[in-house]
C-alpha positions, 0 to 999 in steps of 0.5 A: 096079660096071659092066663099063665102070667095072671095065675102066677101073680094071683098065686104070689099074692095069696102066698104073700097074704098067707105069710103076712098073716102068719107073721102077724100071728107070730108077732102076737105070740111074742107078747105074754099079755096076749097069751094070758088073755088067750088062755083065759078066754079058752079056759072060760069056754069050759 
């Protein structure tokens, strides 16, 4: 496997991982109970 090919595969893997994380975060934000819990936790810091 050439260095260029390995670099392209690595970049594609990082992009796929980033998209999976962003998709997971988006899925959590569609749940109102999660948002309420998140807001309560942030508010308790103050």
